[in-house]
Short mmCIF file of the C-alpha atoms (twelve columns), coordinates in Angstrom:
data_MODEL
# 
_entry.id   MODEL 
# 
loop_
_atom_site.group_PDB 
_atom_site.id 
_atom_site.type_symbol 
_atom_site.label_atom_id 
_atom_site.label_alt_id 
_atom_site.label_comp_id 
_atom_site.label_asym_id 
_atom_site.label_seq_id 
_atom_site.Cartn_x 
_atom_site.Cartn_y 
_atom_site.Cartn_z 
_atom_site.pdbx_PDB_model_num 
ATOM 1  C CA . UNK A 1  -1.773  4.945   -7.916  1 
ATOM 2  C CA . UNK A 2  -2.521  4.515   -11.716 1 
ATOM 3  C CA . UNK A 3  -5.382  2.251   -12.540 1 
ATOM 4  C CA . UNK A 4  -5.779  0.885   -9.530  1 
ATOM 5  C CA . UNK A 5  -9.477  1.064   -7.880  1 
ATOM 6  C CA . UNK A 6  -10.978 0.048   -4.243  1 
ATOM 7  C CA . UNK A 7  -13.644 -2.422  -4.803  1 
ATOM 8  C CA . UNK A 8  -14.113 -2.666  -0.442  1 
ATOM 9  C CA . UNK A 9  -12.698 -0.751  2.600   1 
ATOM 10 C CA . UNK A 10 -13.017 -0.570  5.853   1 
ATOM 11 C CA . UNK A 11 -11.152 0.594   9.036   1 
ATOM 12 C CA . UNK A 12 -8.559  -1.942  9.064   1 
ATOM 13 C CA . UNK A 13 -9.137  -3.292  5.874   1 
ATOM 14 C CA . UNK A 14 -8.740  -2.908  2.153   1 
ATOM 15 C CA . UNK A 15 -8.892  -5.069  -0.950  1 
ATOM 16 C CA . UNK A 16 -8.193  -3.100  -4.616  1 
ATOM 17 C CA . UNK A 17 -7.960  -3.979  -8.015  1 
ATOM 18 C CA . UNK A 18 -4.452  -2.591  -10.157 1 
ATOM 19 C CA . UNK A 19 -4.612  -2.955  -13.720 1 
ATOM 20 C CA . UNK A 20 -1.402  -3.574  -16.303 1 
ATOM 21 C CA . UNK A 21 -0.997  -0.613  -18.428 1 
ATOM 22 C CA . UNK A 22 -0.390  -2.244  -21.672 1 
ATOM 23 C CA . UNK A 23 -2.825  -5.755  -21.962 1 
ATOM 24 C CA . UNK A 24 -5.342  -4.426  -18.975 1 
ATOM 25 C CA . UNK A 25 -4.558  -8.007  -16.341 1 
ATOM 26 C CA . UNK A 26 -6.098  -7.494  -12.878 1 
ATOM 27 C CA . UNK A 27 -3.816  -8.138  -10.083 1 
ATOM 28 C CA . UNK A 28 -5.954  -8.125  -6.578  1 
ATOM 29 C CA . UNK A 29 -4.405  -7.222  -4.083  1 
ATOM 30 C CA . UNK A 30 -5.511  -7.118  0.023   1 
ATOM 31 C CA . UNK A 31 -4.356  -5.184  2.982   1 
ATOM 32 C CA . UNK A 32 -4.902  -6.070  6.724   1 
ATOM 33 C CA . UNK A 33 -3.774  -3.787  9.035   1 
ATOM 34 C CA . UNK A 34 -3.262  -5.576  12.413  1 
ATOM 35 C CA . UNK A 35 -3.847  -2.949  15.659  1 
ATOM 36 C CA . UNK A 36 -2.493  -4.624  18.033  1 
ATOM 37 C CA . UNK A 37 0.874   -5.801  16.665  1 
ATOM 38 C CA . UNK A 38 1.409   -2.566  14.404  1 
ATOM 39 C CA . UNK A 39 1.697   -5.061  11.630  1 
ATOM 40 C CA . UNK A 40 0.458   -4.861  7.725   1 
ATOM 41 C CA . UNK A 41 -0.371  -7.722  6.006   1 
ATOM 42 C CA . UNK A 42 -0.406  -7.456  2.220   1 
ATOM 43 C CA . UNK A 43 -1.059  -9.830  -0.481  1 
ATOM 44 C CA . UNK A 44 -1.285  -9.436  -4.468  1 
ATOM 45 C CA . UNK A 45 -2.126  -12.094 -7.336  1 
ATOM 46 C CA . UNK A 46 -2.385  -12.030 -10.254 1 
ATOM 47 C CA . UNK A 47 -5.853  -12.900 -11.126 1 
ATOM 48 C CA . UNK A 48 -3.762  -14.360 -15.229 1 
ATOM 49 C CA . UNK A 49 -0.830  -15.293 -16.445 1 
ATOM 50 C CA . UNK A 50 2.956   -16.897 -14.334 1 
ATOM 51 C CA . UNK A 51 4.598   -13.563 -15.007 1 
ATOM 52 C CA . UNK A 52 4.036   -9.786  -15.454 1 
ATOM 53 C CA . UNK A 53 8.284   -8.952  -15.772 1 
ATOM 54 C CA . UNK A 54 8.232   -7.745  -11.957 1 
ATOM 55 C CA . UNK A 55 5.315   -5.117  -12.171 1 
ATOM 56 C CA . UNK A 56 3.610   -6.233  -9.196  1 
ATOM 57 C CA . UNK A 57 6.135   -6.902  -6.760  1 
ATOM 58 C CA . UNK A 58 7.508   -3.245  -7.932  1 
ATOM 59 C CA . UNK A 59 4.185   -1.888  -6.885  1 
ATOM 60 C CA . UNK A 60 4.390   -3.177  -3.271  1 
ATOM 61 C CA . UNK A 61 7.463   -2.644  -3.165  1 
ATOM 62 C CA . UNK A 62 6.949   1.356   -3.294  1 
ATOM 63 C CA . UNK A 63 3.429   0.574   -1.055  1 
ATOM 64 C CA . UNK A 64 5.568   -0.693  1.741   1 
ATOM 65 C CA . UNK A 65 8.050   2.173   1.171   1 
ATOM 66 C CA . UNK A 66 5.357   4.925   0.789   1 
ATOM 67 C CA . UNK A 67 3.527   4.006   4.065   1 
ATOM 68 C CA . UNK A 68 6.735   3.481   6.187   1 
ATOM 69 C CA . UNK A 69 7.699   6.569   5.059   1 
ATOM 70 C CA . UNK A 70 4.252   7.811   6.444   1 
ATOM 71 C CA . UNK A 71 5.007   6.071   10.076  1 
ATOM 72 C CA . UNK A 72 8.141   8.000   10.859  1 
ATOM 73 C CA . UNK A 73 7.651   11.438  12.890  1 
ATOM 74 C CA . UNK A 74 7.992   14.707  10.707  1 
ATOM 75 C CA . UNK A 75 10.685  17.269  11.717  1 
ATOM 76 C CA . UNK A 76 8.877   21.053  11.417  1 
ATOM 77 C CA . UNK A 77 10.760  24.173  13.237  1 
ATOM 78 C CA . UNK A 78 12.820  21.904  15.396  1 
ATOM 79 C CA . UNK A 79 9.749   19.777  17.517  1 
ATOM 80 C CA . UNK A 80 7.805   16.784  15.829  1 
ATOM 81 C CA . UNK A 81 4.562   16.537  14.676  1 
ATOM 82 C CA . UNK A 82 2.532   16.759  17.127  1 
ATOM 83 C CA . UNK A 83 5.007   18.576  19.852  1 
ATOM 84 C CA . UNK A 84 4.286   22.186  21.267  1 
ATOM 85 C CA . UNK A 85 7.432   23.814  23.101  1 
ATOM 86 C CA . UNK A 86 7.068   25.161  26.205  1 
# 
């Protein structure tokens, strides 16, 4: 994503920074993938200020939407990915 930097990463965890386009404010974002429950936990917090007019929330909604799309089976030539016809 634009204006983003990965700060730390391991198999089940990601910490990133997102900077605002106008004032260069930083939002800290963390993701934790819980393999046992197949859930993705995340949080996002601004370092300064009280309101970003919904920019942070919209960003997180876009990320969640894109991640959910990745989890759906993709159809190509009538079979799902990874399936073999016989």
